[in-house]
Backbone bond lengths (Angstrom), bond angles and torsions (degrees), N, CA, C in turn:
res aa  C-N    CA-C-N  psi(-1)  N-CA   C-N-CA  omega(-1)  CA-C   N-CA-C  phi
1 M - - - 1.447 - - 1.508 108.70 -
2 S 1.296 116.32 136.82 1.456 123.01 -176.87 1.524 110.87 -69.24
3 L 1.351 114.69 144.60 1.456 118.54 177.84 1.513 112.04 -77.74
4 I 1.341 116.11 -21.64 1.462 120.86 177.70 1.522 107.49 -92.72
5 V 1.309 115.94 120.35 1.453 120.41 -178.54 1.529 107.98 -96.14
6 E 1.313 115.81 122.73 1.461 120.34 178.11 1.522 109.27 -66.09
7 P 1.351 115.79 147.43 1.476 118.70 -179.02 1.526 113.64 -54.44
8 T 1.338 117.86 -40.05 1.457 120.66 -179.56 1.532 109.91 -64.29
9 L 1.312 116.38 -44.34 1.467 120.87 179.75 1.528 109.73 -64.91
10 A 1.327 117.30 -38.84 1.465 120.66 178.77 1.529 110.77 -63.90
11 R 1.322 117.21 -42.01 1.475 120.36 178.09 1.533 110.69 -64.66
12 Y 1.340 115.52 -40.80 1.471 120.48 178.80 1.526 110.29 -62.30
13 L 1.316 116.05 -44.59 1.466 121.05 179.12 1.529 110.23 -62.77
14 E 1.326 116.28 -43.34 1.465 120.84 177.74 1.527 110.18 -60.80
15 F 1.331 117.10 -42.57 1.464 122.15 177.64 1.527 110.50 -60.38
16 M 1.339 116.19 -45.14 1.475 120.28 -179.01 1.526 110.59 -65.05
17 I 1.328 117.27 -42.97 1.477 120.43 179.63 1.539 109.51 -61.45
18 H 1.331 116.57 -46.43 1.452 120.54 178.61 1.535 111.15 -60.01
19 G 1.315 116.11 -46.54 1.465 120.51 179.07 1.504 112.81 -64.15
20 F 1.331 115.84 -38.24 1.461 121.12 179.48 1.522 110.73 -64.45
21 Y 1.323 116.38 -47.09 1.467 119.91 -178.13 1.527 112.22 -69.25
22 N 1.286 117.89 -27.98 1.458 121.00 -179.53 1.519 112.91 -93.25
23 G 1.328 116.65 6.47 1.448 121.06 175.99 1.521 113.88 77.34
24 L 1.336 117.52 8.68 1.446 120.84 -179.38 1.529 111.26 -78.76
25 I 1.309 116.34 -26.73 1.453 121.44 -179.10 1.532 107.06 -121.40
26 T 1.294 116.76 125.82 1.467 121.39 172.59 1.521 105.98 -115.80
27 L 1.301 115.60 107.99 1.463 120.73 -171.92 1.507 113.34 -61.97
28 R 1.287 117.87 -41.58 1.476 119.89 -176.46 1.535 109.76 -58.82
29 E 1.320 116.45 -47.72 1.471 119.41 178.55 1.512 111.08 -63.29
30 N 1.339 117.18 -46.86 1.454 120.00 -177.70 1.517 111.85 -63.85
31 L 1.332 117.49 -41.27 1.454 119.59 -179.36 1.527 111.56 -69.89
32 N 1.314 117.04 -40.85 1.464 119.36 -179.22 1.523 112.47 -71.19
33 N 1.327 118.30 -28.21 1.456 121.20 -178.84 1.535 112.33 -93.13
34 A 1.314 117.63 -11.09 1.473 120.12 -178.90 1.519 109.61 -70.99
35 E 1.318 115.00 137.01 1.461 118.66 177.52 1.522 109.62 -72.93
36 T 1.305 115.59 -53.52 1.469 120.08 175.90 1.514 109.24 -147.81
37 L 1.286 114.49 142.10 1.463 121.14 173.36 1.525 107.30 -118.54
38 S 1.304 116.60 141.01 1.461 120.23 178.57 1.526 109.11 -73.04
39 D 1.313 115.09 164.31 1.463 119.57 177.30 1.526 110.75 -59.82
40 E 1.338 117.01 -37.33 1.461 120.60 178.10 1.527 111.00 -63.34
41 E 1.323 116.75 -41.75 1.458 120.30 -179.84 1.531 110.41 -66.73
42 L 1.312 117.15 -39.83 1.463 120.62 176.70 1.523 110.63 -64.81
43 E 1.322 117.56 -40.17 1.466 120.61 177.16 1.529 110.21 -62.68
44 T 1.319 116.76 -37.31 1.456 120.62 178.57 1.529 110.79 -65.46
45 V 1.307 116.24 -44.46 1.470 119.60 178.44 1.539 109.61 -63.49
46 Y 1.341 116.03 -42.00 1.467 119.99 177.64 1.546 109.74 -61.05
47 A 1.337 116.36 -42.19 1.470 121.09 179.64 1.530 109.76 -60.53
48 L 1.337 116.64 -38.47 1.454 120.78 176.02 1.524 110.54 -60.66
49 G 1.326 116.99 -47.93 1.466 120.94 178.81 1.517 111.80 -61.20
50 Y 1.320 115.27 -42.39 1.463 120.50 179.59 1.535 110.44 -63.13
51 Y 1.309 115.93 -43.89 1.464 121.51 177.89 1.537 109.92 -58.38
52 L 1.314 116.28 -48.70 1.449 120.35 179.74 1.532 111.00 -61.36
53 F 1.324 116.76 -43.59 1.462 121.85 -179.19 1.525 110.38 -61.21
54 T 1.340 116.53 -50.03 1.465 119.72 -177.24 1.518 113.49 -68.01
55 N 1.328 115.92 -16.09 1.467 120.38 177.47 1.514 112.65 -103.23
56 G 1.336 116.83 15.58 1.451 121.42 173.00 1.524 115.40 76.20
57 K 1.309 117.11 13.85 1.479 121.37 178.19 1.530 107.83 -93.95
58 Y 1.327 116.06 67.81 1.458 121.75 -170.00 1.528 113.34 -66.75
59 K 1.329 116.89 -39.44 1.474 119.33 179.94 1.520 109.67 -61.42
60 D 1.330 117.01 -45.29 1.458 120.98 -179.39 1.533 110.43 -68.51
61 A 1.328 116.92 -39.94 1.463 120.02 178.66 1.520 110.55 -63.75
62 K 1.338 115.63 -37.28 1.473 118.90 178.73 1.514 110.90 -63.81
63 E 1.320 117.02 -38.36 1.464 119.68 177.62 1.532 110.35 -63.84
64 V 1.293 117.36 -42.83 1.465 121.25 179.66 1.525 110.23 -61.57
65 F 1.345 117.15 -50.69 1.459 120.46 -176.94 1.520 112.32 -69.85
66 T 1.325 117.06 -31.18 1.480 120.06 174.60 1.529 109.26 -64.10
67 G 1.331 116.50 -43.18 1.461 120.67 177.46 1.516 111.95 -61.98
68 L 1.330 116.33 -42.66 1.468 119.91 178.74 1.522 112.07 -63.77
69 T 1.322 117.01 -41.28 1.466 118.94 179.90 1.524 110.90 -68.53
70 A 1.330 117.11 -30.94 1.472 120.08 176.49 1.512 110.27 -70.78
71 Y 1.319 117.15 -38.52 1.452 121.91 -178.40 1.538 111.69 -75.79
72 A 1.327 116.13 -41.52 1.475 120.90 -176.71 1.525 108.92 -129.87
73 P 1.330 117.51 73.94 1.471 120.60 -172.92 1.525 115.41 -68.58
74 Y 1.325 117.73 -8.84 1.463 120.61 -179.25 1.523 112.59 -102.56
75 T 1.319 116.46 14.66 1.466 121.02 179.20 1.531 108.71 -101.75
76 A 1.320 114.95 106.37 1.473 121.18 -172.33 1.526 113.00 -58.06
77 F 1.339 117.82 -43.49 1.462 116.73 -173.34 1.528 112.96 -72.63
78 Y 1.325 119.20 -16.80 1.466 120.11 171.50 1.540 109.36 -69.49
79 W 1.334 115.08 -40.76 1.455 119.39 177.64 1.523 110.64 -66.89
80 R 1.347 116.80 -39.10 1.455 120.21 177.58 1.521 110.10 -61.18
81 A 1.328 117.15 -42.42 1.455 121.00 179.22 1.519 111.18 -62.83
82 L 1.329 116.48 -41.26 1.472 120.05 177.56 1.536 110.02 -64.65
83 G 1.319 116.31 -39.22 1.471 120.36 176.27 1.526 111.53 -61.31
84 A 1.338 115.66 -41.96 1.479 119.98 -178.68 1.524 111.12 -63.51
85 V 1.338 116.48 -40.24 1.461 119.50 177.58 1.517 110.14 -63.34
86 N 1.319 116.76 -47.39 1.461 120.14 179.85 1.525 111.55 -62.31
87 Q 1.319 116.34 -38.26 1.470 119.97 177.96 1.527 109.84 -64.18
88 Q 1.317 116.10 -41.03 1.468 120.67 -178.74 1.520 111.97 -65.00
89 I 1.339 117.21 -34.74 1.475 119.23 178.59 1.525 112.12 -91.09
90 K 1.324 115.30 10.30 1.471 123.88 175.47 1.521 114.01 66.26
91 D 1.341 115.55 28.01 1.454 120.24 172.46 1.535 105.82 -97.83
92 Y 1.326 114.33 76.53 1.485 120.79 -170.55 1.515 112.54 -66.16
93 E 1.323 118.03 -34.64 1.468 120.28 179.90 1.533 109.59 -62.79
94 E 1.307 117.30 -45.66 1.465 121.31 178.11 1.521 110.67 -67.32
95 A 1.309 116.78 -36.13 1.462 120.20 177.43 1.525 111.12 -61.83
96 V 1.335 116.12 -46.27 1.471 120.91 179.41 1.536 109.83 -61.31
97 T 1.326 117.34 -40.80 1.454 120.84 179.53 1.529 110.37 -63.03
98 A 1.319 117.08 -43.46 1.468 120.01 179.48 1.529 110.64 -65.52
99 Y 1.339 116.79 -42.00 1.464 119.54 178.64 1.538 110.01 -65.91
100 D 1.326 116.97 -34.87 1.476 120.03 175.21 1.526 110.11 -57.03
101 M 1.317 116.33 -43.82 1.461 120.62 -179.92 1.535 111.18 -67.59
102 A 1.313 116.98 -38.35 1.465 120.11 177.36 1.517 110.41 -61.15
103 I 1.333 115.88 -44.38 1.455 121.03 -178.59 1.536 111.05 -70.57
104 A 1.322 117.42 -35.73 1.456 120.52 176.82 1.518 110.66 -61.61
105 N 1.321 116.86 -34.65 1.462 121.57 179.67 1.527 112.42 -84.81
106 D 1.310 117.88 -20.61 1.470 122.17 178.72 1.533 108.48 -149.49
107 P 1.342 116.80 87.34 1.470 120.77 -175.94 1.548 114.24 -60.24
108 G 1.322 117.35 -15.34 1.456 119.98 177.93 1.530 113.52 -96.82
109 D 1.320 116.77 13.35 1.474 121.95 -176.50 1.533 109.88 -76.76
110 V 1.317 114.88 83.47 1.465 122.08 -177.68 1.525 111.83 -57.24
111 V 1.311 116.39 -39.42 1.484 120.64 -177.91 1.532 110.25 -60.51
112 S 1.327 116.37 -45.10 1.476 118.93 179.81 1.509 111.31 -65.68
113 Y 1.339 117.76 -35.70 1.466 120.39 175.97 1.518 111.32 -60.28
114 V 1.348 116.38 -43.77 1.470 119.70 -179.33 1.524 110.39 -64.54
115 Y 1.325 116.84 -48.24 1.456 120.13 -179.20 1.522 111.60 -64.85
116 R 1.325 117.35 -38.63 1.466 119.89 178.24 1.515 109.54 -63.60
117 S 1.320 116.84 -42.19 1.459 120.99 178.15 1.524 111.30 -60.51
118 E 1.332 116.00 -44.57 1.458 119.63 178.94 1.523 110.61 -62.59
119 S 1.331 117.15 -42.17 1.472 119.93 178.96 1.522 111.11 -62.43
120 K 1.327 116.36 -40.26 1.468 119.77 178.02 1.514 110.16 -63.00
121 M 1.331 116.24 -44.94 1.473 119.34 -179.25 1.527 110.95 -63.71
122 L 1.329 116.69 -41.61 1.466 120.90 -179.55 1.519 112.16 -67.91
123 S 1.339 117.38 -25.34 1.458 120.52 -179.83 1.523 112.70 -89.25
124 G 1.344 115.61 5.77 1.469 119.25 177.79 1.520 114.11 99.28
125 K 1.298 118.56 -1.13 1.472 121.79 178.10 1.533 109.13 -99.54
126 K 1.318 113.98 60.22 1.460 121.49 -173.24 1.528 112.04 -60.99
127 E 1.293 117.96 -49.52 1.473 121.14 -177.64 1.536 111.11 -59.94
128 E 1.320 115.78 -44.51 1.464 120.59 179.64 1.531 110.55 -62.14
129 G 1.313 116.87 -42.83 1.458 120.89 178.45 1.514 112.53 -64.77
130 L 1.330 116.24 -43.62 1.466 119.48 -179.75 1.520 111.51 -64.79
131 T 1.320 116.62 -42.36 1.454 120.52 178.56 1.527 111.53 -60.79
132 E 1.324 114.83 -39.61 1.458 119.53 179.44 1.531 111.78 -66.74
133 L 1.318 116.99 -29.61 1.472 119.29 178.28 1.521 111.37 -63.22
134 L 1.327 116.55 -27.36 1.465 119.41 175.96 1.541 110.44 -62.91
135 K 1.323 115.82 -32.70 1.476 120.44 177.92 1.528 109.39 -66.04
136 V 1.322 117.55 -36.05 1.463 121.62 177.19 1.525 109.39 -59.28
137 I 1.327 116.26 -45.21 1.454 120.75 179.91 1.518 109.85 -63.74
138 E 1.322 116.13 -40.59 1.472 121.02 179.28 1.530 111.29 -64.85
139 I 1.328 116.97 -47.97 1.464 120.51 -177.34 1.534 110.64 -71.15
140 G 1.327 115.65 -45.68 1.469 120.45 -176.66 1.514 112.65 -70.20
141 G 1.334 115.44 -36.50 1.459 121.06 178.14 1.515 113.73 43.93
142 D 1.321 114.23 -129.49 1.468 120.81 -178.56 1.519 111.78 -97.90
143 N 1.313 118.23 11.84 1.459 122.08 -178.45 1.536 108.85 -68.50
144 P 1.332 117.43 116.14 1.472 120.00 -177.50 1.538 113.17 -58.54
145 Q 1.312 117.55 -26.92 1.455 121.97 179.63 1.525 111.12 -62.24
146 Y 1.332 116.70 -30.60 1.455 121.30 -176.15 1.526 113.26 -106.95
147 L 1.310 117.62 8.32 1.463 121.68 -175.09 1.532 112.57 -53.02
148 A 1.320 117.27 -47.75 1.482 120.30 -178.27 1.526 110.96 -61.54
149 W 1.333 116.82 -38.15 1.469 120.80 -177.91 1.516 111.11 -74.36
150 V 1.329 117.17 -36.18 1.476 120.83 176.00 1.512 109.54 -66.46
151 Q 1.337 116.83 -41.38 1.472 120.44 177.06 1.531 110.76 -62.46
152 R 1.313 116.22 -41.69 1.474 120.27 178.95 1.535 109.93 -62.40
153 A 1.326 116.59 -43.07 1.467 121.21 178.13 1.520 110.54 -61.18
154 R 1.331 116.32 -46.05 1.482 120.30 179.77 1.530 110.50 -62.15
155 L 1.322 116.84 -41.15 1.471 120.48 179.64 1.520 111.00 -62.82
156 L 1.330 116.86 -47.15 1.458 119.73 179.90 1.534 111.54 -61.05
157 I 1.320 115.48 -40.68 1.479 119.06 177.92 1.513 110.00 -66.15
158 S 1.324 117.55 -47.43 1.477 120.49 -176.71 1.522 111.49 -62.94
159 L 1.322 118.17 -32.01 1.468 121.12 179.21 1.528 112.49 -76.13
160 N 1.344 116.37 -25.25 1.460 120.04 -173.85 1.516 114.49 -110.00
161 K 1.316 117.47 -35.66 1.458 120.74 -177.87 1.530 109.12 -159.66
162 P 1.334 116.45 74.48 1.469 120.71 -173.33 1.536 114.35 -59.37
163 E 1.318 118.13 -25.83 1.463 119.98 -178.47 1.536 112.04 -63.27
164 L 1.324 117.70 -18.59 1.466 120.10 177.70 1.535 111.71 -68.13
165 L 1.329 116.16 -24.30 1.462 120.34 -178.44 1.519 113.25 -83.25
166 I 1.322 116.27 -10.09 1.466 120.19 -178.70 1.518 109.27 -85.00
167 S 1.331 115.86 128.96 1.460 119.24 178.92 1.527 109.38 -70.98
168 P 1.333 117.48 159.19 1.484 120.40 -179.83 1.535 111.83 -56.33
169 K 1.324 117.07 -37.95 1.480 120.53 179.45 1.531 109.75 -65.45
170 E 1.339 116.38 -45.13 1.471 120.15 178.67 1.520 110.38 -64.27
171 Q 1.314 117.97 -37.29 1.466 122.72 178.05 1.529 109.79 -61.97
172 E 1.325 115.04 -45.66 1.471 120.56 179.63 1.533 110.73 -61.94
173 E 1.330 116.98 -44.74 1.462 120.92 179.73 1.537 110.65 -63.48
174 A 1.329 116.56 -39.58 1.464 120.96 -179.99 1.536 110.32 -65.92
175 E 1.328 117.00 -40.55 1.461 120.77 177.80 1.521 111.06 -64.91
176 E 1.350 117.64 -41.63 1.459 121.08 178.27 1.515 110.66 -63.48
177 S 1.324 116.17 -42.62 1.469 120.72 178.67 1.525 110.51 -63.19
178 E 1.322 116.42 -39.59 1.456 121.24 179.12 1.523 110.36 -65.35
179 E 1.345 116.98 -42.18 1.462 121.05 178.02 1.523 111.21 -62.09
180 E 1.340 116.45 -42.56 1.460 121.01 178.61 1.510 110.82 -61.85
181 S 1.332 117.00 -41.22 1.468 121.75 179.47 1.531 109.87 -63.47
182 E 1.310 116.54 -41.41 1.466 120.55 179.15 1.522 110.46 -65.14
183 E 1.328 117.18 -42.27 1.470 120.71 179.06 1.514 110.57 -64.37
184 D 1.338 117.05 -40.90 1.464 120.11 178.20 1.533 110.65 -63.80
185 S 1.331 116.84 -38.44 1.474 121.73 177.94 1.496 111.01 -64.05
186 E 1.332 116.18 -43.75 1.458 120.90 -179.39 1.525 110.96 -65.71
187 E 1.319 117.18 -38.14 1.474 120.46 178.99 1.516 109.91 -67.13
188 G 1.344 116.56 -39.28 1.459 120.61 179.09 1.507 111.59 -65.10
189 E 1.351 116.74 -37.52 1.463 120.33 -179.92 1.518 109.92 -71.43
190 A 1.337 116.50 -35.96 1.478 120.23 -178.32 1.531 110.11 -68.64
191 S 1.314 119.21 -32.53 1.442 121.03 -177.94 1.538 111.75 -79.10
192 D 1.323 117.64 -15.93 1.454 121.11 179.65 1.468 110.98 -75.68
C-alpha cells in the first residue's frame, strides 16, 4: 500500500470511518455479501482496520480484520493483523490461531512467527515460544529484510534462555573449558 494517500482515497476512507462509527456501514455484512472487491477497495478496508488499531479501537479493528479474513482467507497479512489485534487485547489463544493461519498462507512470514512466539510466551507456553524463535533465526538468516525480526528473536531468547543461542559445537567447547577449570581447581586444592 502506498504511503501517499490520494485525496479521493482519503475522502473515501473518511466516509467509511464516519459510516462505520455511526452504524451506517457494517463491514462484516458488506464483505461477506460482496461479490468481488478490487484490490484498491480491500486496501482501503485494511487501511480502515489499521487506522482503528493504531488509534486503540481494538474491538472495531478486530471486526474489520475478521471481515477481511472471511472475505480473503488466503491473504496472510490480514490474518497477521487479526492476530495483532487479539494479542493487543490479550486474547493470546485467538492471536496464536490467527498467526497460524498467516503462516499457513505464507510459511516464510517471519513477522507472524515472532508475534506467534510472543503470544505463546505471554500465554504461559514460554518454552514453546522460545523454541519457535529459533525458527525465526533459521528462516530470517542473513536476509536484510528480516534483520530487525531476527534481532528481536535473538533478544527474546537471550533474555529468557540464552543457552538456546549456543551452537552444539560452542556448547561442547564451553563444557570442555568448564571441565578443565574444575580440574585445575581440584589440582590447586590438592597441592595446598
